[in-house]
C-alpha positions as CSV (number, residue, x, y, z in Angstrom):
1,R,0.0,0.0,0.0
2,A,2.8,2.4,0.9
3,R,4.4,1.8,-2.5
4,L,1.0,2.3,-4.3
5,C,1.1,-1.1,-6.0
6,N,-1.7,-3.7,-6.2
7,A,-1.7,-7.2,-4.9
8,E,-1.2,-8.7,-8.3
9,W,2.0,-6.6,-8.9
10,A,3.3,-7.4,-5.5
11,L,2.9,-11.1,-6.0
12,Q,4.6,-11.0,-9.4
13,A,7.6,-9.0,-7.9
14,Q,8.0,-11.6,-5.1
15,V,7.8,-14.5,-7.5
16,E,10.5,-12.9,-9.7
17,R,12.7,-12.6,-6.7
18,I,12.2,-16.3,-5.7
19,V,12.7,-17.5,-9.3
20,K,16.0,-15.6,-9.4
21,V,17.1,-17.6,-6.3
22,F,16.2,-20.9,-8.0
23,D,18.0,-19.9,-11.2
24,E,21.2,-19.3,-9.3
25,M,21.2,-22.7,-7.7
26,N,23.9,-25.2,-8.9
27,D,21.8,-28.3,-8.5
28,P,20.0,-29.0,-11.8
29,Y,17.1,-30.8,-10.1
30,L,16.4,-28.0,-7.7
31,K,16.8,-25.4,-10.4
32,T,13.9,-27.0,-12.3
33,R,11.7,-26.9,-9.2
34,K,11.1,-23.2,-9.9
35,D,8.3,-24.4,-12.2
36,D,6.4,-25.4,-9.1
37,I,6.6,-21.9,-7.8
38,L,5.5,-20.4,-11.1
39,H,2.6,-22.9,-11.3
40,V,1.4,-21.9,-7.8
41,A,1.8,-18.2,-8.6
42,E,-0.2,-18.6,-11.8
43,R,-3.0,-20.2,-9.9
44,I,-3.0,-17.5,-7.2
45,Q,-3.0,-14.8,-9.9
46,R,-6.0,-16.4,-11.6
47,C,-7.9,-16.4,-8.3
48,M,-7.0,-12.8,-7.7
49,M,-8.2,-11.8,-11.1
50,N,-11.3,-14.0,-10.9
51,E,-10.2,-16.1,-13.9
52,P,-11.0,-19.8,-14.2
53,E,-8.5,-22.4,-12.9
54,I,-6.6,-23.9,-15.7
55,N,-7.5,-27.4,-14.4
56,H,-11.1,-26.7,-14.9
57,A,-11.0,-24.9,-18.1
58,S,-12.1,-27.1,-20.4
59,E,-13.5,-27.7,-23.8
60,K,-11.6,-24.7,-25.2
61,L,-8.4,-25.8,-23.5
62,D,-9.0,-29.5,-24.4
63,S,-9.5,-28.7,-28.1
64,H,-6.4,-26.6,-28.1
65,L,-4.1,-29.4,-26.9
66,K,-6.0,-32.4,-28.5
67,N,-3.8,-34.4,-30.9
68,R,-0.8,-32.0,-30.3
69,I,2.7,-32.7,-29.0
70,V,3.5,-30.6,-25.9
71,V,7.1,-29.4,-25.5
72,A,7.9,-28.2,-21.9
73,D,10.9,-27.9,-19.6
74,D,9.4,-30.4,-17.2
75,L,6.1,-31.8,-16.1
76,T,4.7,-33.0,-12.8
77,P,2.7,-36.3,-12.5
78,A,-0.4,-34.2,-12.1
79,D,0.3,-32.4,-15.4
80,T,0.6,-35.8,-17.1
81,I,-2.8,-37.0,-15.9
82,L,-4.3,-33.7,-17.1
83,M,-2.8,-34.3,-20.5
84,Q,-4.5,-37.6,-20.7
85,H,-7.8,-35.8,-20.1
86,Q,-6.9,-33.3,-22.8
87,K,-6.0,-36.1,-25.2
88,V,-2.6,-34.8,-26.2
89,A,-0.7,-36.8,-28.8
90,G,2.5,-36.9,-26.7
91,F,5.0,-34.7,-25.0
92,I,8.7,-33.8,-24.9
93,T,10.5,-32.4,-21.8
94,E,13.9,-30.8,-21.4
95,Y,14.5,-32.4,-18.0
96,G,13.7,-35.7,-16.3
97,G,14.9,-39.3,-16.6
98,P,13.2,-42.3,-18.1
99,L,12.5,-43.6,-14.5
100,S,11.0,-40.4,-13.2
101,H,7.4,-40.8,-12.1
102,T,6.2,-38.6,-14.9
103,A,7.8,-40.8,-17.5
104,I,6.5,-44.0,-15.8
105,L,3.0,-42.5,-15.6
106,A,3.1,-41.5,-19.3
107,R,4.0,-45.1,-20.2
108,N,1.2,-46.4,-18.0
109,L,-1.3,-44.0,-19.6
110,G,-0.1,-44.9,-23.1
111,I,1.1,-41.3,-23.8
112,P,4.1,-41.3,-26.2
113,A,6.8,-39.2,-24.4
114,I,10.5,-38.4,-24.6
115,V,12.2,-36.8,-21.5
116,G,15.6,-35.2,-21.0
117,V,15.8,-33.5,-24.4
118,H,18.0,-30.5,-23.5
119,N,17.0,-27.2,-25.2
120,A,14.1,-28.8,-26.9
121,R,12.1,-25.6,-26.8
122,N,14.9,-23.7,-28.6
123,F,15.0,-26.0,-31.6
124,I,11.3,-27.0,-31.8
125,Q,9.0,-24.2,-32.9
126,A,5.3,-23.8,-32.1
127,N,3.0,-25.4,-34.7
128,E,5.9,-27.3,-36.2
129,Q,5.1,-30.8,-37.4
130,L,6.9,-33.6,-35.5
131,I,7.3,-37.3,-35.5
132,L,7.8,-38.6,-31.9
133,D,8.7,-42.2,-31.3
134,G,8.6,-42.9,-27.6
135,S,9.8,-46.4,-28.0
136,T,13.2,-45.4,-29.5
137,G,13.5,-41.8,-28.3
138,Q,13.5,-40.5,-31.8
139,I,12.2,-37.0,-32.8
140,Q,12.0,-35.8,-36.4
141,I,11.3,-32.1,-36.9
142,S,9.4,-31.1,-40.1
143,P,9.6,-34.6,-41.5
144,Q,9.6,-35.3,-45.2
145,K,6.6,-36.9,-46.9
146,N,8.3,-40.3,-47.2
147,D,9.2,-40.2,-43.4
148,L,5.5,-39.6,-42.6
149,T,4.5,-42.5,-44.8
150,L,7.1,-44.8,-43.2
151,F,5.9,-43.9,-39.6
152,K,2.2,-44.2,-40.5
153,G,3.0,-47.7,-41.8
154,L,4.8,-48.5,-38.5
155,I,1.8,-47.3,-36.5
156,R,-0.5,-49.5,-38.6
157,N,1.8,-52.5,-38.1
158,E,1.9,-52.0,-34.4
159,R,-1.8,-51.7,-34.1
160,L,-2.2,-54.9,-36.1
161,R,0.3,-56.7,-33.8
162,R,-1.5,-55.5,-30.7
163,K,-4.9,-56.5,-32.2
164,N,-3.5,-60.1,-32.7
165,L,-2.4,-60.2,-29.1
166,F,-6.0,-59.7,-27.9
167,D,-6.5,-63.4,-28.6
168,L,-4.7,-63.9,-25.3
169,K,-7.1,-61.7,-23.3
170,N,-8.5,-63.5,-20.3
171,K,-6.5,-66.6,-21.0
172,P,-4.2,-67.9,-18.3
173,A,-0.5,-67.0,-18.2
174,Q,1.1,-70.4,-18.2
175,T,4.4,-71.7,-19.4
176,I,4.7,-74.6,-21.9
177,D,5.8,-76.9,-19.1
178,G,2.7,-76.0,-17.0
179,L,3.8,-73.4,-14.5
180,K,1.1,-70.9,-13.9
181,I,2.3,-67.3,-13.6
182,S,0.5,-64.5,-11.8
183,L,0.2,-61.5,-14.1
184,Q,-1.3,-58.4,-12.6
185,G,-1.3,-54.6,-13.4
186,N,-0.1,-51.4,-12.0
187,I,-2.5,-48.4,-11.5
188,D,-2.4,-44.9,-10.1
189,R,-6.1,-44.2,-9.8
190,P,-9.3,-46.3,-9.7
191,E,-10.1,-45.1,-13.2
192,D,-7.0,-47.0,-14.4
193,V,-8.7,-50.3,-13.7
194,R,-10.9,-49.7,-16.8
195,G,-7.8,-49.4,-18.9
196,L,-6.3,-52.5,-17.4
197,R,-9.5,-54.5,-18.1
198,Q,-9.3,-53.5,-21.7
199,F,-6.2,-55.8,-21.9
200,D,-7.1,-58.5,-19.3
201,H,-9.4,-59.2,-16.5
202,T,-6.8,-59.5,-13.8
203,G,-5.9,-58.0,-10.4
204,V,-3.8,-55.1,-9.4
205,G,-0.3,-55.8,-8.0
206,L,0.5,-52.2,-7.4
207,Y,-1.9,-49.3,-6.6
208,R,0.3,-46.2,-6.2
209,T,-1.9,-44.2,-3.7
210,E,0.2,-41.1,-3.7
211,M,-1.6,-39.8,-6.9
212,L,-4.7,-39.3,-4.8
213,F,-2.7,-36.9,-2.7
214,I,-0.9,-35.2,-5.6
215,E,-4.0,-34.7,-7.7
216,H,-5.8,-32.9,-4.9
217,N,-2.6,-31.3,-3.5
218,R,-3.6,-32.1,0.1
219,I,-3.8,-35.0,2.5
220,P,-7.2,-36.7,2.0
221,D,-9.1,-37.9,5.2
222,E,-9.8,-41.5,6.0
223,E,-13.3,-41.4,4.5
224,E,-12.2,-40.0,1.2
225,Q,-9.3,-42.5,1.0
226,F,-11.6,-45.4,1.8
227,E,-14.2,-44.4,-0.9
228,T,-11.4,-44.1,-3.5
229,Y,-9.8,-47.4,-2.7
230,R,-13.1,-49.2,-2.5
231,R,-14.0,-47.8,-5.9
232,A,-10.9,-49.5,-7.3
233,L,-11.8,-52.7,-5.6
234,R,-15.3,-52.6,-7.0
235,A,-14.0,-52.0,-10.5
236,L,-11.8,-55.2,-10.2
237,K,-15.0,-57.3,-9.7
238,G,-13.5,-59.9,-7.3
239,H,-9.9,-59.7,-8.5
240,P,-7.3,-58.9,-5.8
241,L,-6.0,-55.4,-5.1
242,T,-2.6,-54.6,-3.6
243,I,-2.5,-51.1,-2.2
244,R,0.9,-49.4,-1.6
245,T,0.9,-46.9,1.2
246,M,1.8,-43.4,0.1
247,D,5.3,-42.9,-1.4
248,L,5.5,-39.1,-1.3
249,G,8.8,-37.4,-1.7
250,A,11.6,-37.2,-4.4
251,D,9.7,-36.5,-7.6
252,K,6.2,-37.0,-6.1
253,E,5.4,-34.1,-3.8
254,L,2.5,-31.9,-2.9
255,I,3.1,-28.4,-4.3
256,N,2.3,-26.5,-1.1
257,T,4.5,-28.7,1.2
258,T,6.4,-26.6,3.6
259,Q,10.1,-27.4,3.8
260,H,11.4,-27.6,7.4
261,G,15.0,-27.3,8.3
262,P,17.8,-27.2,5.8
263,L,17.2,-27.6,2.1
264,V,17.2,-31.2,1.0
265,H,19.6,-31.5,-2.0
266,N,18.7,-35.1,-2.8
267,P,15.1,-35.9,-1.8
268,A,15.5,-39.4,-3.1
269,L,17.6,-40.1,0.0
270,G,15.5,-37.9,2.3
271,L,12.2,-38.1,4.2
272,R,10.1,-40.1,1.8
273,A,7.7,-43.1,1.7
274,I,7.6,-45.1,4.9
275,R,10.1,-42.8,6.6
276,R,7.8,-39.9,6.2
277,C,4.8,-41.9,7.3
278,L,6.5,-43.1,10.5
279,K,7.5,-39.6,11.3
280,D,3.9,-38.4,10.9
281,P,1.6,-41.1,12.2
282,D,-1.3,-38.7,12.3
283,M,-1.1,-38.6,8.5
284,F,-0.4,-42.3,8.1
285,L,-3.1,-43.8,10.4
286,P,-6.0,-42.6,8.3
287,Q,-4.6,-44.4,5.3
288,I,-4.0,-47.6,7.2
289,K,-7.6,-47.5,8.5
290,A,-8.9,-46.8,4.9
291,I,-7.0,-49.8,3.6
292,L,-8.2,-52.1,6.4
293,R,-11.8,-51.0,5.7
294,T,-11.3,-51.6,2.0
295,A,-10.1,-55.1,2.8
296,G,-13.4,-55.8,4.6
297,Y,-15.1,-55.7,1.2
298,G,-12.9,-57.9,-0.9
299,P,-9.4,-59.3,-1.5
300,T,-7.0,-56.5,-0.5
301,C,-3.3,-56.5,0.6
302,M,-1.3,-53.6,2.1
303,M,2.3,-53.0,0.8
304,I,4.8,-50.8,2.5
305,P,7.4,-48.9,0.3
306,M,11.1,-48.2,0.9
307,I,11.6,-50.5,3.9
308,T,15.2,-50.9,4.9
309,C,15.0,-53.1,8.0
310,V,12.8,-55.2,10.2
311,S,12.5,-52.5,12.9
312,E,10.6,-50.3,10.5
313,M,8.1,-53.1,9.8
314,D,7.7,-53.5,13.6
315,Q,6.7,-49.9,13.8
316,V,4.2,-50.4,11.0
317,F,2.7,-53.4,12.7
318,E,2.2,-51.3,15.9
319,L,0.3,-48.6,13.9
320,V,-1.7,-51.3,12.1
321,E,-2.7,-52.7,15.5
322,Q,-3.7,-49.3,16.7
323,A,-5.8,-48.8,13.5
324,R,-7.5,-52.1,14.0
325,S,-8.3,-51.3,17.7
326,E,-9.8,-47.9,16.7
327,L,-11.9,-49.4,13.9
328,K,-13.1,-52.2,16.2
329,A,-14.1,-49.6,18.8
330,R,-16.0,-47.7,16.2
331,R,-17.7,-50.9,15.0
332,I,-16.6,-50.3,11.5
333,R,-16.3,-53.2,9.0
334,H,-12.7,-54.1,8.2
335,D,-10.3,-57.0,7.7
336,A,-8.2,-57.5,10.8
337,N,-6.2,-60.2,9.1
338,I,-5.1,-58.3,6.0
339,H,-2.0,-59.6,4.3
340,I,0.9,-57.1,4.7
341,G,4.0,-57.0,2.5
342,A,7.0,-54.8,1.8
343,M,8.7,-53.5,-1.3
344,I,12.3,-54.4,-1.8
345,E,13.7,-51.3,-3.4
346,V,16.7,-50.5,-1.2
347,P,19.8,-52.8,-1.3
348,A,19.6,-53.1,2.5
349,A,16.2,-54.6,2.2
350,A,17.4,-57.1,-0.4
351,L,20.3,-58.1,1.9
352,A,17.8,-58.5,4.8
353,A,15.1,-60.2,2.6
354,D,15.4,-63.4,4.6
355,S,14.6,-61.6,7.9
356,L,11.8,-59.6,6.3
357,A,10.3,-62.6,4.7
358,S,10.0,-64.2,8.1
359,K,7.6,-61.4,9.3
360,L,5.7,-60.7,6.1
361,D,3.0,-62.3,3.9
362,F,4.7,-61.3,0.6
363,L,7.5,-59.2,-0.9
364,S,7.5,-57.1,-4.0
365,I,10.7,-56.0,-5.9
366,G,10.5,-52.4,-7.0
367,T,13.3,-52.3,-9.6
368,N,13.1,-48.6,-10.4
369,D,14.4,-47.6,-7.0
370,L,16.4,-50.8,-6.4
371,I,18.5,-50.0,-9.5
372,Q,18.8,-46.3,-8.6
373,Y,20.1,-47.0,-5.1
374,T,22.3,-49.9,-6.0
375,L,24.1,-48.0,-8.8
376,A,24.1,-44.7,-7.0
377,F,22.4,-42.4,-9.5
378,D,19.4,-40.1,-9.3
379,R,16.7,-41.6,-11.6
380,I,15.1,-38.2,-12.3
381,D,18.4,-36.6,-13.3
382,D,18.8,-37.0,-17.1
383,E,22.5,-36.2,-16.8
384,V,23.1,-39.6,-15.2
385,S,20.2,-41.6,-16.7
386,Y,22.8,-43.6,-18.8
387,L,23.7,-45.4,-15.6
388,Y,20.3,-47.2,-15.5
389,N,21.1,-50.8,-16.1
390,P,18.7,-53.6,-14.9
391,L,21.4,-56.1,-16.1
392,H,24.1,-54.9,-13.8
393,P,25.4,-58.1,-12.0
394,A,24.9,-56.4,-8.6
395,V,21.2,-55.7,-9.4
396,L,20.6,-59.2,-10.6
397,K,22.2,-60.7,-7.5
398,L,19.9,-58.6,-5.2
399,I,16.9,-59.7,-7.2
400,Q,18.0,-63.4,-6.9
401,M,18.6,-63.0,-3.2
402,T,15.0,-61.7,-2.7
403,L,13.5,-64.5,-4.8
404,N,15.5,-67.1,-2.8
405,A,14.3,-65.6,0.5
406,G,10.7,-65.7,-0.6
407,E,11.0,-69.3,-1.7
408,S,12.8,-70.4,1.5
409,K,10.1,-68.8,3.7
410,G,7.2,-70.0,1.5
411,I,5.9,-66.5,0.6
412,A,5.2,-64.9,-2.8
413,V,7.7,-62.5,-4.3
414,S,6.4,-60.2,-7.1
415,M,8.1,-57.6,-9.2
416,C,6.3,-54.3,-10.0
417,G,9.0,-52.0,-11.4
418,E,9.6,-51.1,-15.0
419,M,11.9,-54.1,-15.5
420,A,8.8,-56.4,-15.1
421,S,7.0,-54.5,-17.9
422,D,9.9,-54.8,-20.3
423,T,9.7,-57.8,-22.6
424,K,13.5,-57.8,-23.0
425,Y,13.8,-59.2,-19.4
426,T,10.8,-61.5,-19.2
427,R,12.6,-64.8,-20.1
428,L,15.5,-63.9,-17.8
429,L,13.2,-63.2,-14.9
430,L,11.2,-66.4,-15.5
431,G,14.5,-68.4,-15.5
432,M,15.5,-66.7,-12.2
433,G,12.3,-68.0,-10.6
434,L,10.0,-65.0,-10.7
435,Q,6.3,-66.2,-10.8
436,Y,4.5,-62.9,-9.9
437,F,4.6,-60.0,-12.3
438,S,2.8,-56.7,-11.9
439,V,3.1,-54.6,-15.1
440,Q,1.8,-51.6,-17.0
441,A,-1.6,-52.2,-18.4
442,N,-0.4,-52.0,-22.0
443,S,2.3,-54.5,-21.4
444,V,0.1,-57.3,-20.0
445,L,-0.5,-59.1,-23.3
446,D,3.1,-58.7,-24.5
447,I,4.4,-60.3,-21.3
448,K,1.7,-63.0,-21.4
449,H,2.7,-63.8,-25.0
450,I,6.3,-64.5,-23.9
451,I,5.3,-66.4,-20.8
452,N,3.0,-68.7,-22.8
453,K,5.8,-69.6,-25.2
454,S,8.5,-70.2,-22.5
455,N,9.7,-73.4,-21.0
456,I,11.1,-72.9,-17.5
457,E,13.2,-76.1,-17.6
458,Q,14.9,-74.8,-20.7
459,L,15.4,-71.2,-19.4
460,R,16.7,-72.1,-15.9
461,P,20.2,-73.4,-16.8
462,L,20.7,-70.6,-19.4
463,C,19.8,-68.0,-16.8
464,E,22.1,-69.6,-14.2
465,H,24.9,-69.1,-16.7
466,I,23.9,-65.5,-17.2
467,L,24.0,-64.9,-13.5
468,S,27.5,-66.2,-13.3
469,L,28.8,-63.5,-15.6
470,S,30.4,-60.4,-14.1
471,D,30.6,-58.0,-17.0
472,P,27.4,-56.0,-17.7
473,N,28.1,-56.0,-21.5
474,E,28.5,-59.8,-21.5
475,I,25.3,-60.1,-19.6
476,R,23.4,-57.9,-22.1
477,L,24.7,-59.9,-25.0
478,A,23.8,-63.2,-23.3
479,V,20.2,-61.9,-22.6
480,D,19.9,-60.8,-26.3
481,D,21.0,-64.2,-27.4
482,L,18.5,-65.8,-25.0
483,N,15.7,-63.7,-26.5
484,Q,16.7,-64.5,-30.1
485,R,16.9,-68.2,-29.4
486,F,13.4,-68.4,-28.1
487,S,11.6,-65.7,-30.1
């Protein structure tokens, strides 16, 4: 008021000051987080000027983006879901790695995307025609007529190939030598069950609940969580649902989260997932109760992310017992004997898999984080994304240790990371003893096709040889040879 400026001008001046601070940061990940500030500021400005929220704008905004390729510096998981509603053709970002949650979500939603294309907005002009091949990472700008013809032919062939795969829909996943394999899907929202059922009537091996928090940008209460989870269970029509407790942190965060204490330079190693939940039981207990209540209406399991040791599970069990007691006192329907499992996505958990398996009903290997933490790289930093290698011998040994622990204790071990959804690794994983897959919806039939043409007795000795190799390049060549031999 003293400076005779209005609220809108004052907000803009403050935002520019904050953005300057972010621009001067050395950390490339933190530097890109200025977009969260700009996003919030834009929403506040719209409210101050009585303009509609961009999330609710609709047909005009939808028609503007429909069938277009969006080029941006970075996108949040919430942005990615919005793009599905707007029916974008695909997107390209300047930052981000192939294992960022945004990239994973795009694959799960069937949105062609290429991330980590530096300076993309400088060399791609608005309204320029593009060819975007998300499977190869290839971008063609202003393609020639023969290139367009070639890619249209590739699209037709891929559609025909996928159409032929639909003969496998609702048929069992079973190897030639008679081993039945559990093949389930990954979802982020109850609405995703519909997409999963387009490919197969199966269960959900991974329900990432954090999207409920991210989409609404707040902590939903017990009732809202219960209604959301039960909606997913109803959509599955009797098939099982495995609900992972919230994995907030790293690249999955609420926009208005307040940072306490010193700035965290590597949130992937900070207060995320179960660490965050145990630190804030008032936030965690409503989710536990909502999951217990959901289990009272059908086959539901609870899965805990980023466990590193047995003592963390002991703390979880105490909170589950507290939740059971409170629900019982309120006389609310729930399943007091729900199956509880943990994700193996930290090397320490894989090394302690035998101890964890003694206390749990199942284990699930989360390869995205397991590879990240084993090979010491940040999966959302495109500068080091080249280090991602599911076939590194250390990664394979940790996977094998986990499978062996589950077998020795008589509990199921599933895999729900991107490695499980990639057909390059299906035969290797079968030969290593994996019998429970949870994959992207659009990978279900491809994985089933390979399973149904595989013979475990033939694969096992070949995979044992692969696991004896110590050079990642030799392993890659051996896996390529394995796939060519049985394709």
